[in-house]
Each structure stands twice: as structure tokens, then as C-alpha cells.
C-alpha positions as CSV (number, residue, x, y, z in Angstrom):
1,X,38.3,8.1,101.6
2,X,38.8,5.4,99.0
3,X,37.0,1.9,99.4
4,X,39.2,-0.8,99.6
5,X,38.9,-3.3,96.5
6,X,37.5,-6.7,97.3
7,X,40.6,-8.8,96.8
8,X,42.4,-6.5,99.5
9,X,39.4,-7.1,101.9
10,X,39.5,-10.6,101.4
11,X,43.0,-10.6,102.3
12,X,42.4,-8.6,105.2
13,X,39.6,-10.8,106.4
14,X,41.7,-14.1,106.1
15,X,40.9,-16.3,109.1
16,X,44.2,-17.3,110.3
17,X,42.7,-19.1,113.2
18,X,41.1,-21.5,110.9
19,X,44.1,-22.1,109.1
20,X,46.1,-22.8,112.5
21,X,43.4,-25.4,113.3
22,X,43.8,-27.1,110.0
23,X,47.5,-27.0,110.2
24,X,47.4,-28.6,113.7
25,X,45.4,-31.5,112.6
26,X,47.9,-32.2,109.5
27,X,50.8,-31.9,111.5
28,X,49.4,-34.1,114.4
29,X,48.7,-36.7,111.8
30,X,52.0,-36.8,110.4
31,X,53.8,-36.6,113.6
32,X,52.0,-39.6,114.8
33,X,53.2,-41.7,112.0
34,X,56.7,-40.4,112.0
35,X,57.7,-38.7,115.3
36,X,60.8,-36.2,115.7
37,X,63.8,-38.0,116.0
38,X,65.3,-38.2,119.6
39,X,69.1,-37.6,119.7
40,X,71.5,-37.7,123.0
41,X,74.0,-35.4,121.6
42,X,71.6,-32.6,120.4
43,X,68.3,-30.8,120.8
44,X,66.1,-31.5,118.0
45,X,63.7,-28.7,116.6
46,X,60.8,-29.5,114.4
47,X,59.4,-26.4,112.0
48,X,56.6,-26.3,109.7
49,X,58.2,-24.3,106.7
50,X,56.8,-22.8,103.8
51,X,59.6,-21.3,101.6
52,X,59.3,-19.1,98.7
53,X,62.1,-20.5,96.5
54,X,64.3,-22.9,98.5
55,X,64.1,-26.4,99.1
56,X,63.6,-27.7,102.7
57,X,66.5,-30.0,102.2
58,X,68.6,-26.9,101.4
59,X,67.1,-24.8,104.4
60,X,69.3,-26.7,107.1
61,X,72.5,-25.3,105.7
62,X,71.4,-21.8,106.1
63,X,69.8,-22.2,109.5
64,X,73.2,-23.9,110.5
65,X,75.1,-21.0,109.2
66,X,73.1,-18.3,110.7
67,X,72.1,-19.9,113.8
68,X,75.1,-22.0,114.8
69,X,78.8,-22.0,113.6
70,X,78.6,-19.0,111.2
71,X,80.7,-21.2,108.9
72,X,79.8,-23.4,105.9
73,X,81.6,-26.7,105.2
74,X,83.4,-26.8,108.5
75,X,86.5,-29.1,108.4
76,X,85.3,-32.6,109.5
77,X,85.7,-33.6,113.0
78,X,86.5,-29.9,114.1
79,X,85.3,-28.3,116.9
80,X,83.2,-26.0,114.5
81,X,81.9,-28.8,113.0
82,X,80.7,-30.1,116.4
83,X,79.1,-26.8,116.8
84,X,77.2,-26.9,113.6
85,X,73.7,-27.8,113.2
86,X,72.7,-30.9,111.1
87,X,69.5,-32.3,109.1
88,X,67.7,-34.6,111.3
89,X,64.5,-35.5,108.7
90,X,62.5,-33.9,106.5
91,X,58.5,-34.6,105.7
92,X,57.3,-32.9,102.4
93,X,53.8,-32.0,101.9
94,X,53.7,-31.5,98.4
95,X,55.7,-31.8,95.1
96,X,57.3,-28.5,95.4
97,X,59.8,-29.7,98.1
98,X,59.3,-26.1,99.8
99,X,56.6,-27.1,102.1
100,X,56.7,-29.4,105.0
101,X,58.0,-30.2,108.3
102,X,61.9,-29.9,108.9
103,X,63.9,-31.4,111.9
104,X,67.1,-29.8,112.7
105,X,69.6,-31.0,115.2
106,X,71.3,-28.3,117.3
107,X,74.5,-29.8,118.9
108,X,74.9,-29.8,122.6
109,X,78.5,-29.0,122.3
110,X,77.6,-25.6,121.2
111,X,75.3,-24.8,124.2
112,X,76.0,-26.8,127.4
113,X,77.7,-24.9,130.4
114,X,80.3,-26.8,132.2
115,X,78.2,-28.5,134.7
116,X,75.9,-29.9,131.9
117,X,73.3,-27.5,132.0
118,X,71.4,-25.0,129.4
119,X,69.0,-22.4,129.8
120,X,65.4,-21.7,128.0
121,X,66.9,-18.4,126.8
122,X,69.7,-20.0,125.0
123,X,67.4,-22.8,123.7
124,X,64.8,-20.3,122.1
125,X,67.5,-17.6,120.8
126,X,69.1,-20.5,118.8
127,X,66.0,-22.6,117.8
128,X,63.9,-19.8,117.1
129,X,66.5,-17.4,115.7
130,X,66.3,-14.9,113.0
131,X,67.1,-17.2,110.3
132,X,63.9,-19.0,111.0
133,X,61.3,-16.0,111.4
134,X,62.8,-12.7,110.0
135,X,64.2,-13.6,106.4
136,X,61.9,-12.9,103.5
137,X,62.4,-16.2,101.9
138,X,60.5,-18.1,104.6
139,X,56.9,-17.3,103.5
140,X,55.9,-19.2,107.0
141,X,57.6,-20.8,109.6
142,X,56.6,-22.5,112.8
143,X,59.0,-23.8,115.8
144,X,56.5,-26.7,116.6
145,X,58.5,-29.1,119.0
146,X,61.7,-29.5,120.7
147,X,63.2,-32.8,121.7
148,X,65.6,-32.4,124.7
149,X,67.7,-35.2,125.7
150,X,67.0,-36.8,129.3
151,X,70.4,-35.7,130.5
152,X,69.6,-32.0,129.8
153,X,65.8,-32.2,131.1
154,X,67.2,-33.3,134.2
155,X,69.4,-30.3,134.6
156,X,66.2,-28.1,134.7
157,X,64.7,-27.2,138.5
158,X,61.0,-27.6,137.3
159,X,58.2,-26.8,139.8
160,X,59.4,-26.6,143.3
161,X,55.8,-27.6,144.6
162,X,53.5,-28.5,141.5
163,X,49.9,-29.7,142.5
164,X,51.3,-31.8,145.5
165,X,53.0,-29.4,147.1
166,X,50.5,-26.7,146.5
167,X,47.8,-28.7,148.0
168,X,49.9,-29.6,150.9
169,X,50.5,-25.9,151.7
170,X,46.5,-25.4,151.7
171,X,45.8,-28.4,153.5
172,X,43.7,-29.9,150.8
173,X,42.7,-33.3,151.0
174,X,43.0,-35.9,147.9
175,X,40.1,-35.5,145.6
176,X,39.0,-32.0,146.9
177,X,39.0,-29.6,143.9
178,X,41.0,-26.6,144.4
179,X,39.7,-23.1,143.9
180,X,41.1,-19.6,143.8
181,X,40.5,-16.0,142.8
182,X,41.9,-13.0,141.5
183,X,41.8,-9.5,143.0
184,X,39.1,-7.2,141.2
185,X,39.4,-4.3,140.3
186,X,42.8,-5.1,139.0
187,X,44.7,-1.7,139.1
188,X,44.1,1.7,140.5
189,X,44.2,0.0,144.0
190,X,45.9,1.4,147.2
191,X,47.8,-0.9,149.7
192,X,44.8,-0.8,152.3
193,X,42.4,-1.7,149.3
194,X,44.6,-4.7,148.6
195,X,44.2,-5.8,151.9
196,X,40.6,-5.2,152.1
197,X,39.5,-7.0,149.2
198,X,41.8,-9.7,150.1
199,X,40.2,-10.1,153.2
200,X,36.6,-10.3,151.5
201,X,37.6,-13.0,149.5
202,X,39.6,-15.0,152.0
203,X,36.6,-15.2,154.3
204,X,35.4,-18.0,152.1
205,X,36.7,-21.2,152.9
206,X,36.1,-22.5,149.3
207,X,39.1,-20.5,148.2
208,X,42.8,-21.8,148.7
209,X,44.3,-19.2,146.3
210,X,44.2,-15.4,145.7
211,X,46.8,-13.8,143.3
212,X,47.0,-10.2,142.1
213,X,46.2,-9.1,138.5
214,X,49.2,-8.5,136.0
215,X,48.1,-5.1,135.9
216,X,48.7,-4.0,139.3
217,X,52.5,-3.0,139.3
218,X,54.7,-4.1,141.9
219,X,56.2,-1.0,143.2
220,X,53.7,1.9,143.1
221,X,53.8,5.1,145.4
222,X,50.2,4.4,146.7
223,X,50.4,0.5,146.9
224,X,54.4,-0.6,147.5
225,X,54.8,-4.2,147.4
226,X,55.8,-5.0,150.9
227,X,52.9,-2.9,152.4
228,X,50.3,-4.2,150.4
229,X,51.6,-8.0,150.7
230,X,51.5,-7.4,154.7
231,X,48.2,-6.1,154.6
232,X,46.9,-9.0,152.6
233,X,48.4,-11.4,154.5
234,X,47.2,-9.8,157.8
235,X,43.6,-9.9,156.4
236,X,44.0,-13.5,155.7
237,X,44.9,-14.4,159.0
238,X,42.2,-12.1,160.4
239,X,39.6,-14.7,158.9
240,X,41.4,-17.7,159.4
241,X,38.5,-19.0,162.0
242,X,36.1,-18.7,159.4
243,X,38.0,-21.2,157.0
244,X,37.3,-24.6,158.9
245,X,41.3,-25.2,158.9
246,X,41.9,-24.8,155.2
247,X,45.2,-23.0,154.2
248,X,45.3,-19.9,151.7
249,X,48.2,-18.9,149.8
250,X,48.4,-15.0,148.5
251,X,50.6,-14.2,145.2
252,X,51.5,-10.5,144.5
253,X,52.4,-9.6,141.0
254,X,56.3,-9.1,140.4
255,X,57.9,-7.1,137.5
256,X,60.4,-4.8,136.5
257,X,63.9,-4.4,135.3
258,X,66.3,-7.4,135.8
259,X,68.2,-5.6,138.5
260,X,64.9,-4.8,140.4
261,X,63.4,-8.4,140.5
262,X,65.1,-10.1,143.3
263,X,64.7,-7.0,145.7
264,X,61.0,-7.0,145.2
265,X,60.7,-10.5,145.4
266,X,62.6,-10.5,148.8
267,X,60.4,-7.6,150.0
268,X,57.2,-9.9,149.1
269,X,58.3,-13.0,150.7
270,X,59.4,-10.9,154.0
271,X,56.0,-9.5,154.0
272,X,54.5,-13.0,154.2
273,X,53.5,-14.1,150.6
274,X,53.8,-17.8,150.0
275,X,54.4,-17.2,146.4
276,X,54.6,-15.0,143.3
277,X,53.0,-14.1,140.1
278,X,55.2,-13.4,137.2
279,X,54.1,-12.2,133.7
280,X,56.1,-14.9,132.0
281,X,55.5,-14.2,128.6
282,X,57.6,-11.1,128.6
283,X,60.1,-11.9,131.6
284,X,62.6,-14.1,129.9
285,X,64.7,-15.6,132.5
286,X,62.9,-14.1,135.6
287,X,61.3,-17.5,136.5
288,X,64.6,-19.4,136.3
289,X,66.5,-16.6,138.3
290,X,64.2,-16.5,141.2
291,X,63.6,-20.2,141.3
292,X,67.6,-20.9,141.3
293,X,68.0,-17.7,143.8
294,X,65.5,-19.0,146.6
295,X,66.1,-22.7,145.8
296,X,66.4,-23.3,149.6
297,X,63.1,-22.1,150.3
298,X,61.4,-21.8,147.1
299,X,58.0,-19.9,146.8
300,X,54.9,-21.0,144.5
301,X,55.6,-19.5,141.2
302,X,52.6,-18.5,139.1
303,X,53.8,-18.0,135.3
304,X,51.0,-16.1,134.1
305,X,50.7,-16.4,130.3
306,X,49.2,-13.0,129.2
307,X,50.7,-11.9,126.1
308,X,51.5,-15.4,125.1
309,X,49.7,-15.2,121.9
310,X,52.3,-12.6,120.5
311,X,54.9,-15.4,120.7
312,X,52.5,-18.5,119.4
313,X,52.5,-16.7,116.0
314,X,55.6,-18.4,115.4
315,X,56.3,-20.8,118.2
316,X,53.7,-23.4,119.2
317,X,52.3,-22.9,122.7
318,X,53.5,-26.3,123.8
319,X,57.1,-25.4,123.4
320,X,56.9,-22.3,125.3
321,X,54.8,-23.9,128.1
322,X,57.4,-26.6,128.1
323,X,60.3,-24.5,128.7
324,X,58.1,-22.5,131.2
325,X,57.8,-25.5,133.3
326,X,61.1,-26.6,132.9
327,X,62.1,-23.1,134.4
328,X,59.8,-23.7,137.3
329,X,56.5,-22.5,137.1
330,X,53.9,-24.0,139.5
331,X,51.0,-22.6,137.9
332,X,50.0,-22.0,134.4
333,X,46.5,-21.0,132.9
334,X,45.0,-22.7,130.1
335,X,41.5,-22.1,129.3
336,X,38.0,-23.1,130.6
337,X,35.8,-25.4,129.0
338,X,32.5,-23.6,127.8
339,X,30.3,-24.1,125.0
340,X,30.0,-22.3,121.8
341,X,32.4,-19.7,120.4
342,X,35.9,-19.6,122.4
343,X,36.5,-16.7,124.2
344,X,40.0,-17.2,125.3
345,X,43.0,-19.1,123.4
346,X,43.9,-22.0,123.8
347,X,41.3,-24.2,122.4
348,X,40.9,-27.3,120.6
349,X,43.9,-29.0,119.7
350,X,46.4,-26.3,121.1
351,X,44.4,-26.4,124.4
352,X,44.9,-30.2,124.7
353,X,48.7,-30.0,123.8
354,X,49.2,-27.2,126.3
355,X,47.6,-29.2,129.0
356,X,49.5,-32.4,127.9
357,X,52.8,-31.0,128.0
358,X,52.4,-29.2,131.4
359,X,51.2,-32.4,133.2
360,X,52.8,-35.3,131.3
361,X,55.5,-37.4,133.2
362,X,59.0,-36.0,132.5
363,X,62.0,-37.1,134.1
364,X,63.0,-35.3,137.3
365,X,60.6,-32.6,136.7
366,X,57.3,-32.3,138.5
367,X,53.9,-31.2,136.7
368,X,52.5,-28.0,136.6
369,X,49.1,-27.1,138.0
370,X,46.7,-26.7,135.3
371,X,44.8,-23.3,136.0
372,X,41.3,-23.0,134.4
373,X,40.8,-19.4,134.1
374,X,39.4,-16.7,131.7
375,X,35.6,-16.5,131.8
376,X,35.4,-19.3,134.2
377,X,32.2,-19.0,136.2
378,X,29.1,-20.3,137.9
379,X,27.9,-21.1,134.6
380,X,30.4,-23.2,133.2
381,X,32.2,-24.5,136.3
382,X,30.1,-27.8,136.3
383,X,31.3,-28.5,132.6
384,X,35.0,-27.8,133.5
385,X,34.7,-30.0,136.7
386,X,33.0,-33.0,134.7
387,X,35.9,-32.9,131.7
388,X,38.9,-32.6,134.5
389,X,37.2,-35.8,136.3
390,X,36.7,-37.4,132.8
391,X,40.3,-37.2,131.9
392,X,41.5,-38.2,135.4
393,X,43.2,-34.7,136.0
394,X,41.7,-34.7,139.5
395,X,44.3,-32.8,141.8
396,X,46.4,-31.3,139.3
397,X,43.9,-28.8,138.3
398,X,42.8,-25.4,139.9
399,X,39.8,-23.5,139.1
400,X,40.3,-20.1,139.0
401,X,37.7,-17.2,138.9
402,X,38.1,-13.5,139.1
403,X,35.3,-11.4,138.3
404,X,32.7,-14.4,138.8
405,X,33.5,-14.0,142.5
406,X,34.6,-10.3,142.9
407,X,32.6,-8.5,140.8
408,X,29.0,-10.0,141.5
409,X,27.2,-7.1,142.9
410,X,24.6,-7.5,146.0
411,X,21.3,-6.1,146.4
412,X,22.9,-2.7,147.3
413,X,24.7,-2.5,143.9
414,X,28.1,-3.1,145.7
415,X,30.7,-5.7,144.6
416,X,30.3,-8.4,147.1
417,X,33.2,-11.5,147.0
418,X,31.1,-13.4,149.5
419,X,28.0,-13.2,147.4
420,X,30.1,-14.6,144.3
421,X,31.6,-17.2,146.4
422,X,28.5,-18.6,147.8
423,X,27.1,-18.6,144.1
424,X,30.2,-20.6,142.9
425,X,29.9,-23.0,146.0
426,X,26.1,-23.5,145.1
427,X,27.3,-24.5,141.6
428,X,29.7,-26.8,142.7
429,X,27.0,-28.6,144.8
430,X,24.8,-29.0,141.8
431,X,27.6,-30.8,139.8
432,X,28.5,-33.0,142.9
433,X,24.8,-33.7,143.2
434,X,24.9,-35.2,139.6
435,X,21.4,-33.3,138.8
436,X,22.6,-32.0,135.5
437,X,24.7,-35.2,134.5
438,X,24.3,-36.0,130.9
439,X,22.9,-32.7,129.9
440,X,24.6,-31.7,127.0
441,X,27.1,-29.0,127.0
442,X,24.9,-26.3,125.0
443,X,22.2,-26.9,127.0
444,X,23.7,-26.8,130.4
445,X,23.5,-23.0,131.0
446,X,19.6,-22.9,130.6
447,X,19.1,-26.2,132.6
448,X,21.4,-24.7,135.3
449,X,19.3,-21.4,135.4
450,X,16.1,-23.4,135.6
451,X,17.5,-25.5,138.5
452,X,18.6,-22.4,140.5
453,X,15.3,-20.8,140.0
454,X,13.6,-24.2,140.9
455,X,15.5,-25.1,144.3
456,X,15.8,-21.6,145.4
457,X,19.4,-21.1,145.0
458,X,19.3,-17.4,145.2
459,X,23.1,-16.4,144.9
460,X,23.7,-18.8,142.1
461,X,20.6,-17.4,140.3
462,X,21.7,-13.8,140.8
463,X,25.2,-14.6,139.7
464,X,23.8,-16.1,136.5
465,X,21.7,-13.1,135.8
466,X,24.5,-10.7,136.2
467,X,26.8,-12.9,134.1
468,X,24.4,-14.4,131.5
469,X,21.7,-11.6,131.2
470,X,20.4,-13.1,127.8
471,X,20.0,-16.5,129.6
472,X,18.7,-15.5,133.1
473,X,16.9,-12.1,132.9
């Protein structure tokens, strides 16, 4: 086989993530000095663009032609003119005039329905149209921000529950951290096994939330939605006396063709589920459909963002997260704090932007619960709790651990969720005691292992050994 030349290999090894980090730094600095304009008659989209030959100032005409009215130079004052995008500002990065930020105002006249609302799907197919991402002229293009008028924001349903509603359902007192888990294994489960695993996890009063994984499909011959949900709910009821009066919500995974979704949702809710999980990244419009259809008794909605990276190559995560929040998600995964190389995106400024847009005050819209998940475990839960406390996030965060609870094995070599939960509880108690307060993040795990050994915290010591064999052999 022919060996690739050095220039080709260098091109293939280009670190897009390093470029993205620097791009975010530059754009953040520039937008802080010159924020995107706000207009009451338009949605203002902000793009980073690098064009091959066209000047940024000329690009608006092409965007307006292809993404709005489809006509050049519409008659002034006409309906066509009212439905044509307009330039809203340019910030050039260099002397070529082809690199920088471009603000485009998409008029509400072309979007609003008679009652004054619009949808996230319509926003995206306009602001993220083919002319932005599918033409060769645009060497690079990113949709980095959407500014919506307050009158439009208030037409979205937003989360029905958010942090306050979720905590009220579970009976969590103020200041008490919320914890949850994900069923493991994630696929290949019968309905009876879903019930069994749920019961094992539910026996721990630490947990207030259990969800299925996105790889467990809703309507399987061996695990139909209604049956497995009913068995899970019954299993939770059987261990209620072990939970000290704490509530627990169970969220099965819902997916399928649009015509199947509402039937599946009805089956889950009739079987006793308090909420639902959607693979929101690939379920355009589904969250809003369910939020509207069940607005009289809305379920909790987990907007799982598996696969969101497919979109964030062109649309910044905070734009996607904003629209998901507006559509009604009550929970959104971000990523856990952990030392060293990131395991999961988002991280750095993208992570901060994601958590900020999901929790910031918005007129008429409740916040979304920030879900710290993705390699969250006994070794880093203390770091995450400390960080959330330092930022004042408090009751707005839920800590979600899957394999760190459900995949910890006991002395007989069997998965033991009770052991994993006890180990997590011990790690939490270490944090609350403040024993490791002030220990630098890179040293936290090593000090935690030593403390577990010294204090005889057997479950924590075993969980750390299984999760970090190199640190806790």
C-alpha cells in the first residue's frame, strides 16, 4: 500500500478542537465588546464566516436570496421586502473582508404564525439554511448565536418542571444535591430485567432519578414500553420503605417515527412513568410536540444530547441548547468536571456557554436542570459538587452516574448497584466533611484513594479500584 506524503498526513491530523478553542476565545472577546444587535421585528443570527472570494458584506444578499424571499432587490415597502433578510452588522477580522462575524436579521414577518409563535425547527431551517453550510464558497461557517425578541421567547413553552418541579416531585429539600443513575446494561434487556435493575438501583435512597439509555429502543418484542415501564414502577414501589420517604422518578426512552411517538408516550405514562427521555439531537420537533400534547399534565422531559457533536460542527452548542430549552426539556446533560484530558464534550468555554444558556434567566421560561454525566463517578463527584457550590448552581444541578453505580462488581464478580451507590454515598460524605478541601484537582483522586484506605471505606475503595486501576490497584 502506498505511503501517504507528509503534507497529506499533516492535513489529516489537523486538530479541529484546538482551532475551535481559539476561535471561541476570539469570538467571545469580540462579542463582549460589540454584542449582537437586538431587534423587536427580527431574529438576529450571528455567524462566523471565512469566505473564499466574496466579501462578508456581500454575503448577506446571497443569504437573503436563498434563505428568505428568493428575490433580489424587492420593491421597497412590499411584502416581499418585509420578508427579506437584512444586514445587521459586520466585524471583520482581517483586511481581506472575507473573515469575521456577520449579523443577519431574519424578519419575523416571514416566520410568525397568526398567534405570534414560531418553532425551533423553523428557526433552524432558516438560520442554518443550505446557503450557510452547503455552498463551496463558504470555506467555514458557524451559526454562533440567535437573538430572539422577548415577545417571541414568551411564546415558547419552556420546561414544565425545571429544577424546582423535579425536586418537588422527589421531595428533595433545598440544598440537598440530586443524584440519579442510568440502567446498565443499556441494550439487550428484557422487560423483566428492566424491572429487576430498576428495583436494585431504587433501593438506594441516594437516588431520585433513574432513566433508560438511548440504546434501549422503546418498542421491542422482548421489552415493550408499557410492560417494562410498569415493571420498573412496581419495582420502585416495592422498595419504597427503604427510601426514607424520598421520591424517585423513572424515565423510559422514547423514539420512533413521528406517527408512533404519541402512542408510545401514552403507553409509558399510563404505565406509571413520571417522565420520558428523548434522543433530542435526532428528534426534531418531538419534544415540542409532546410538551404541547400533554400540556395539561406535562411529564418530565429529558432531552438527551447524544450525537449533538454532529450538529456542533456547524451550529454552536449554546444555540442548540437554547432551542431545546425553549421547546421544553427539563434535563440536559453537559459534562462532569474532571482533571486531565477531557473525556466528553463540552469542555472549556463551550461547557461554560452550554451551562449558562440552560440556566440563565429568560423571560417566561423556566431553567433546565444541568445534568453532570459522562464518566461521573466516585473519583470526581467531590470535584463536581465543589465546583457547583462555588458557582452557586445549587439546586439547579443533578449528578448522574451510570456505570459508576450499576457496573461496580461485588466480591462474587456480579454487578451490584447497591455497592456502587454506597461507594458514591461515601465519596459524597468525604466531600461534605471537607477533608479534601483545598486539595488541587490533579491530586484529588490520589488523596481520595489514600483516605478511603486509611478510613476503612471499603465500598469506596473497591469502586475506585475498579474505576481507576492505575491509581487504586
